N, C-alpha and C positions, 0 to 999 in steps of 0.2 A: 803836032802830032796827029795825025791821021789815024784813029785806030779803027779795024772793020768791026769790033764787038763792043758790047755795050759793057762799062766796067764792072756790072756786078755779075756777069756772066761766069760762069765757073768751067774750065779748060776740063777736056775728058780725065787728063792725067788729077787735076787736083779731086775731082769728084770720085776715082776712085781710090786714091788714098785716104781720103776721109772715109770713104766706105770699110775700106781694110782696118783702119783705124778704129772706127765705130764695132764692127765684129770682133776685133782682138779683145777692145775694151768690155763688150757685154761678155765674153767669154771668160774674160778673169774675173770679172765680177760675179757671173753667176758659179764659177768654181770657188771663190773664196766664201761665199755666203750660202754655200748649200746646205748647209745645216739650219738654216735661218727657214729657206726656202720648203724645204722638207718636212722642218716642224710645223707649219701652216699647212699643210696641205689636207691633213685631216678637218681641220676647221672648215677651208674652204669647200670641203665636201658637203660637212654637214650647214652651212650656210647654201650653197647650191638647192638643197633639196626644197625649202621654201620659197627660194626664188622662180625656180622652175615651176613649182605650183602655181604661183601667180602669174605666170607669163604664159604659161603653156595650155591653160585651161580656160582661156579667154572662149567667148562665145557660149560655153556651156550656157544652158536656160537664158538665153539672151530675150529682150523685150519683144522681139519679132516674132516668137513662135518657134523660129526654126534650130534646130540644134548643128551647129558646125563642128561635127566631129572629126577625127582625121580620114583617110582613106581606110577604106577596110571597115569600116566601123557600121554597123547595120544598125538601120533606123527602124523602131517599131512603127507601125501604122498607128494613127490617133485612133481611138474608141471613144465614140462620147458616152459618157454616164449613162445609165440607165434610169428611167423615171421610177420611182419607188410608189408603189400603189398604196394609199392610206387608209 
């Protein structure tokens, strides 16, 4: 027997059938468990707040002295403190 392809390669037909089966299975699971998914959405929103705070505020007040704010944020020039007369 002389095969032109490796035994582990999927044919395009097998790959298409697998993808179609996966999409249908995921759609049925999502439909059957929509109550559970919708019930957890408010908690995911509450959990997203501290996670966004941690990951999106990186670089503010870093050790280098430069601020890495997003585009459009204005940086105020650094003014040295005035010496007090004693």
